[in-house]
C-alpha positions in Angstrom: 0.0 0.1 0.0 1.5 3.4 -0.8 0.6 6.4 0.8 0.5 9.7 -0.8 0.9 13.2 0.3 -1.9 15.7 0.1 0.0 19.1 -0.8 -2.3 22.3 -0.5 -3.0 23.5 -3.9 -1.6 26.8 -4.6 -3.8 29.0 -6.9 -1.7 31.2 -9.7 -3.6 34.1 -8.3 -1.9 33.9 -5.0 1.3 33.0 -6.5 1.1 36.4 -8.4 -0.3 38.3 -5.6 2.9 37.2 -3.8 5.2 37.9 -6.1 3.9 41.5 -6.8 3.9 42.2 -2.9 7.6 41.3 -2.9 8.5 43.5 -5.9 8.6 47.0 -4.6 11.5 45.7 -2.4 13.2 43.9 -5.2 13.1 46.9 -6.9 14.3 49.3 -4.0 17.3 46.9 -3.5 18.2 47.1 -7.3 18.2 50.6 -7.3 20.2 50.6 -4.3 22.5 48.6 -5.8 22.9 49.9 -9.3 23.0 53.6 -8.1 26.2 52.5 -5.7 28.1 51.0 -8.3 27.0 53.3 -11.1 27.8 56.2 -9.4 31.5 54.5 -8.3 32.0 53.4 -11.5 31.4 57.0 -13.3 33.3 58.5 -10.5 36.7 56.3 -11.6 36.0 57.4 -15.2 36.0 61.0 -14.1 39.0 60.6 -12.4 40.9 59.1 -15.3 39.0 61.5 -18.0 38.8 64.9 -16.3 40.9 64.7 -13.1 37.9 65.1 -10.8 37.6 63.8 -7.6 41.5 63.5 -6.8 42.3 61.8 -10.4 45.3 62.3 -12.1 43.4 63.1 -15.6 43.8 61.8 -18.7 47.5 62.3 -19.4 48.4 61.3 -15.9 46.5 58.2 -16.2 47.8 57.6 -19.4 51.1 57.6 -18.0 50.3 55.1 -15.4 48.5 52.9 -18.6 51.9 52.9 -20.1 53.8 52.1 -17.4 51.6 48.7 -16.9 52.0 47.8 -20.4 49.3 49.4 -22.5 50.6 51.2 -25.4 49.9 54.0 -26.1 49.2 54.6 -22.6 46.6 57.9 -23.4 44.4 55.9 -25.8 43.6 53.1 -23.3 43.4 55.6 -20.5 40.7 57.4 -22.8 38.8 54.0 -23.5 39.0 53.1 -19.3 37.9 56.0 -18.8 35.2 56.3 -21.1 33.6 52.8 -20.3 33.7 53.5 -16.7 32.1 57.0 -16.9 29.4 55.9 -19.6 28.8 52.2 -18.1 28.6 53.9 -14.9 26.0 56.7 -15.6 23.9 54.1 -17.6 23.6 51.8 -14.8 22.7 54.1 -12.0 20.0 55.3 -14.4 19.0 51.9 -15.2 19.5 52.7 -19.2 20.5 49.4 -21.5 21.8 47.8 -18.4 23.0 44.2 -20.1 25.1 46.8 -22.2 26.4 49.0 -18.9 26.9 45.9 -17.3 29.0 44.7 -19.9 31.2 47.7 -19.8 31.7 47.3 -16.0 32.5 43.6 -16.4 35.3 44.3 -19.2 36.8 46.9 -17.2 36.9 45.3 -14.0 37.8 41.9 -15.5 41.1 43.7 -16.9 41.8 45.3 -13.9 41.5 41.9 -11.6 43.3 39.8 -14.0 45.8 42.5 -15.6 46.6 44.7 -13.0 45.9 43.6 -9.5 46.1 39.6 -9.8 49.7 39.7 -8.7 48.8 41.6 -5.5 46.4 39.2 -3.8 42.9 39.5 -2.9 43.9 42.1 -0.1 46.9 43.3 -1.2 49.2 44.7 1.4 48.1 47.5 2.9 48.9 50.6 2.5 51.1 50.6 -0.3 49.0 48.3 -2.4 45.4 47.1 -2.9 44.4 43.7 -4.0 41.6 43.1 -6.2 39.2 42.8 -3.6 37.2 45.9 -5.1 37.4 45.4 -8.6 36.0 41.9 -7.9 33.0 43.1 -5.7 32.3 45.4 -8.5 32.5 43.3 -11.4 30.5 40.6 -9.7 28.1 43.0 -8.5 27.7 44.0 -12.8 27.4 40.1 -13.4 24.3 40.3 -10.6 22.7 42.9 -12.3 22.9 41.6 -16.1 20.8 38.3 -15.2 18.4 40.4 -12.5 18.0 43.2 -14.5 17.7 46.8 -13.3 14.2 46.8 -12.0 11.2 49.0 -12.3 12.7 52.0 -11.1 14.5 52.4 -13.8 14.8 54.0 -17.3 14.8 50.3 -18.9 11.7 49.5 -16.4 9.8 52.7 -17.6 10.4 51.3 -21.0 9.5 48.6 -20.4 12.8 46.8 -21.8 13.3 45.1 -18.6 10.2 42.8 -19.0 11.4 42.0 -22.9 14.6 40.8 -21.7 13.3 39.0 -18.6 11.2 37.0 -21.3 14.6 35.6 -23.2 15.0 33.0 -20.9 14.1 34.4 -17.8 16.8 36.8 -18.3 19.4 34.1 -18.2 20.2 35.0 -22.0 20.5 38.8 -21.5 22.4 38.3 -18.4 25.0 35.7 -20.4 25.4 38.1 -23.3 26.1 40.7 -21.1 29.0 38.7 -19.5 30.3 37.4 -22.5 30.6 40.8 -24.0 32.2 42.0 -21.1 34.6 39.2 -21.1 35.4 39.3 -24.6 36.0 42.9 -24.4 38.4 42.5 -21.6 40.6 39.9 -23.4 40.6 41.7 -26.7 42.3 44.4 -24.6 44.6 42.1 -22.4 45.5 39.8 -25.2 45.8 42.0 -28.1 47.1 45.5 -26.7 48.8 44.6 -23.5 52.8 44.4 -24.2 
């Protein structure tokens, strides 16, 4: 004799109501994450490009890039700064979120593996910083590539987040953003770093 376990029936309306109740908290959490990562990245880009926030500006950053083996240094400083600034602002706004995430993933992958890997995760303070911060920012962008920006975003207002979520539950869009970022980082690291 077999026994069957009776499970309470869950109606679709109840599931939908539960999901709608959880969405405001999810949207606020995604907003906080997006704005924090996005503005930090935009500020890093502004340091490189304009010398804002105590940064060295394009020529100073270019000299640092040349020292690291990126030639021409000023060109790659401009690429990194523009990517950080543009992708950061887009992410903070939640506009073209997969593309913004790809830009941040690309820059942070390059920073982790081509610049700070040899310093270790935490580095040797106070002289050197490890790769913990670039790793954190990059993984945050990976997470946002998969979850999407939430409804409190430009993409949410335009309905783009819902369209992207239909593509394999957002997995395909997330994978696309991650792959684009990693490919961009590899092109720079393997093709242009001496």
